[in-house]
C-alpha positions in Angstrom: 16.1 -39.0 -23.3 15.4 -35.7 -24.9 14.7 -32.9 -22.4 11.3 -31.3 -22.6 10.9 -27.8 -23.7 9.2 -25.7 -21.2 7.3 -22.8 -22.6 6.0 -19.8 -20.6 2.7 -20.7 -19.1 -0.7 -18.9 -19.4 0.1 -16.9 -16.2 2.9 -15.2 -18.2 0.5 -14.2 -21.0 -2.0 -13.0 -18.4 0.7 -10.9 -16.7 1.6 -9.3 -20.1 -2.1 -8.6 -20.8 -2.6 -7.1 -17.4 0.5 -5.0 -17.8 -0.8 -3.7 -21.1 -4.0 -2.6 -19.4 -2.2 -1.0 -16.5 0.2 0.9 -18.7 -2.5 2.0 -21.2 -4.6 3.9 -18.6 -1.9 6.4 -17.3 -0.3 6.6 -20.7 -3.7 7.4 -22.3 -4.4 10.0 -19.6 -1.0 11.6 -20.2 -1.3 11.8 -24.0 -5.0 12.6 -24.4 -5.8 14.2 -21.0 -5.1 17.8 -22.0 -7.6 17.5 -24.9 -10.5 17.0 -22.5 -9.9 19.7 -19.9 -8.7 23.3 -19.8 -5.5 24.1 -18.0 -6.1 24.3 -14.2 -6.2 27.8 -12.8 -5.8 28.7 -9.1 -8.4 30.6 -7.1 -11.5 29.5 -9.1 -12.9 27.4 -6.3 -12.4 26.9 -2.6 -9.3 25.1 -1.4 -9.7 21.4 -0.5 -13.3 21.4 -1.7 -15.0 18.0 -1.6 -16.2 16.2 -4.7 -19.2 17.6 -6.4 -20.8 17.7 -9.9 -18.5 20.5 -11.0 -15.3 19.1 -9.4 -15.5 15.3 -9.7 -12.3 14.8 -7.6 -12.5 18.0 -5.5 -9.9 20.8 -5.5 -6.4 21.1 -4.2 -4.8 23.6 -1.8 -4.9 26.4 -4.5 -8.5 25.8 -5.4 -7.7 24.0 -8.7 -9.7 21.1 -10.0 -7.9 17.9 -9.2 -9.3 16.1 -12.2 -7.9 18.8 -14.5 -4.5 18.5 -12.7 -4.6 14.8 -13.3 -5.3 15.2 -17.0 -2.6 17.7 -17.5 0.1 16.3 -15.2 1.0 13.1 -17.0 2.9 14.6 -20.0 5.6 16.0 -17.7 5.7 13.1 -15.3 6.0 10.4 -18.0 7.4 12.5 -20.8 10.6 13.4 -18.9 11.1 9.8 -17.9 10.5 8.3 -21.3 12.7 11.0 -23.0 15.5 10.4 -20.5 15.5 6.6 -21.1 15.4 7.1 -24.9 18.4 9.4 -24.7 20.2 7.1 -22.4 19.8 4.2 -24.8 20.7 6.4 -27.8 24.0 7.4 -26.2 24.8 4.5 -23.9 23.5 1.9 -26.4 25.7 3.3 -29.2 28.7 3.4 -26.9 28.1 -0.2 -25.7 27.7 -1.4 -29.3 30.9 0.3 -30.4 32.8 -1.1 -27.5 31.5 -4.7 -28.1 32.6 -4.4 -31.8 36.0 -2.7 -31.1 38.8 -4.7 -32.7 41.4 -3.0 -30.3 41.4 -3.3 -26.6 42.3 0.3 -26.1 39.2 1.5 -28.0 37.0 -0.7 -25.8 38.6 0.9 -22.7 38.3 4.4 -24.1 34.6 4.0 -24.7 33.6 2.3 -21.4 36.1 3.5 -18.7 35.1 7.2 -18.8 31.4 6.2 -18.3 32.4 4.2 -15.2 33.2 7.5 -13.5 29.5 8.3 -13.3 28.5 4.9 -11.8 29.3 5.7 -8.2 27.8 9.2 -8.2 24.6 9.5 -6.2 21.7 10.0 -8.6 19.8 12.6 -6.6 23.0 14.5 -6.0 23.5 14.8 -9.7 19.9 16.0 -10.2 20.3 18.4 -7.3 23.4 20.0 -8.9 21.6 20.3 -12.2 18.5 21.8 -10.5 20.6 24.6 -8.9 21.7 25.9 -12.3 18.5 25.2 -14.3 15.7 25.5 -11.8 12.3 24.3 -13.0 13.6 23.1 -16.4 12.1 19.8 -17.4 14.8 19.4 -20.1 17.6 19.8 -17.6 16.1 17.1 -15.3 15.6 14.7 -18.2 19.2 15.2 -19.2 20.4 14.6 -15.7 18.3 11.4 -15.4 19.6 10.3 -18.8 23.2 11.0 -17.8 23.1 8.7 -14.8 21.5 5.9 -16.9 24.0 6.0 -19.7 26.8 4.0 -18.0 24.6 1.0 -16.9 23.0 1.0 -20.4 26.3 1.0 -22.1 27.6 -1.9 -20.0 24.5 -3.9 -20.6 24.5 -3.5 -24.3 28.2 -4.2 -24.5 27.8 -7.5 -22.5 24.8 -8.5 -24.5 26.4 -7.8 -27.9 29.9 -9.1 -27.2 29.5 -12.7 -28.2 27.8 -11.8 -31.5 30.3 -9.1 -32.3 33.3 -11.4 -31.9 31.6 -14.5 -33.3 32.1 -16.3 -36.6 29.0 -15.0 -38.2 30.1 -11.4 -37.8 33.6 -12.3 -39.0 32.2 -14.0 -42.1 30.0 -10.9 -42.9 33.1 -8.7 -42.7 35.1 -11.0 -45.0 32.2 -10.9 -47.5 32.6 -7.2 -47.6 29.4 -6.3 -45.8 29.2 -2.7 -44.5 30.0 -1.8 -40.9 26.4 -0.6 -40.4 24.9 -3.8 -41.7 27.1 -5.9 -39.5 26.5 -3.8 -36.4 22.8 -3.1 -36.7 21.7 -6.1 -38.7 23.5 -8.7 -36.6 25.2 -7.4 -33.4 22.4 -5.1 -32.3 19.7 -7.6 -33.0 21.5 -10.1 -30.7 21.1 -7.7 -27.8 17.4 -6.9 -28.4 16.0 -9.5 -25.9 18.0 -8.3 -22.8 17.6 -4.7 -23.8 13.8 -5.1 -24.1 13.7 -6.7 -20.7 15.8 -3.9 -19.2 13.7 -1.1 -20.7 10.8 -1.9 -18.4 12.9 -1.6 -15.2 14.9 1.3 -16.7 11.7 3.4 -17.4 10.4 2.5 -13.9 13.6 3.8 -12.4 13.5 7.0 -14.5 9.9 7.6 -13.4 11.0 7.2 -9.8 13.9 9.6 -10.3 11.9 12.3 -12.1 9.1 11.9 -9.5 11.5 12.1 -6.6 13.1 15.3 -8.1 9.8 16.9 -8.6 8.5 15.8 -5.2 11.6 17.2 -3.4 11.2 20.5 -5.2 14.3 20.0 -7.4 12.5 19.9 -10.7 9.4 21.6 -11.9 7.8 24.7 -10.4 5.8 23.9 -7.2 2.6 25.0 -8.9 3.1 22.8 -12.0 0.3 20.3 -12.8 2.8 17.4 -12.5 1.7 14.2 -10.8 4.7 14.1 -8.5 4.4 17.8 -7.7 0.7 17.3 -7.0 1.5 14.6 -4.5 4.1 16.8 -2.8 1.7 19.7 -2.7 -1.4 17.8 -1.6 0.2 15.7 1.2 -0.3 18.4 3.8 -4.1 18.3 3.2 -4.3 14.5 2.8 -7.0 14.2 5.4 -9.0 17.0 4.0 -8.7 16.1 0.3 -7.2 12.6 -0.2 -7.9 12.6 -4.0 -5.4 15.3 -4.6 -2.7 12.8 -3.6 -4.3 9.4 -4.3 -5.3 10.1 -7.9 -1.8 11.1 -9.2 -0.2 8.5 -7.0 -2.4 5.8 -8.6 -1.4 6.9 -12.1 2.3 6.5 -11.2 1.8 3.1 -9.5 -0.3 1.7 -12.4 2.3 2.8 -14.9 5.3 1.3 -13.0 3.6 -1.9 -12.0 2.4 -2.5 -15.6 5.9 -1.9 -17.0 7.4 -4.3 -14.5 4.9 -7.0 -15.6 5.9 -6.4 -19.2 9.6 -6.6 -18.3 9.1 -9.9 -16.4 7.3 -11.3 -19.5 10.0 -10.2 -21.9 12.7 -11.6 -19.5 11.0 -15.0 -19.4 10.7 -15.1 -23.2 14.4 -14.2 -23.5 15.4 -17.0 -21.1 13.2 -19.5 -22.9 14.8 -18.6 -26.3 18.2 -19.0 -24.8 17.4 -22.4 -23.4 16.0 -23.5 -26.7 19.1 -22.3 -28.5 21.3 -24.3 -26.1 19.3 -27.4 -26.6 
């Protein structure tokens, strides 16, 4: 009896659609927000003012419009996280791909073992050390977050590409005289796309958490920066007086991370389904 092929149900597609909507809102605010509002300036209104026609979400402790802060705070909050993940995959992905395709054991060890030194290091400790030397630098924080993500990314890509790199198809392409780049990026890298795509969702979510934690703890941007995490840290003392100063940026971060997780779950389910079909 031939086993039936189970395909992802409609709930999976619904989760992907919902994830798209949840991600689109904060991402759209981050990209287009500064075009619709001037940069927030302190002292133009009373601190912790309630919502009115002029200030739709009220003001923060410095008298700045909360809506303007919300529209200007997404580029740093999401930009640093997305940039860190992109850099981590550029460096770690290339290292993992080279390690998987290494024809010599010592080359594999040389590429992966030095990265393992960074694995046990506490992430916030690394960010704290970087913040001491480069206080308030978004580039430095993004580089620190990227550095702590390079080792797990490299190990993931290596494990995902190992079978294809040492398989008969790759060997046949080499014997036919195909270039190294064509073998690596045309075959080996493509074999790792499914697990990498599933990992990107959780990796970006972790990066958003790390960047937000650094900014919340005062290790990242300036305390007056219009960043979502900085706004949460600054507004928590007046939460009862002006809850929107905290709830609005917190909602943006929650929507973005939840939406990405829904996307990651959908991609992971599709990856497992394709693997089961290949086995059958």
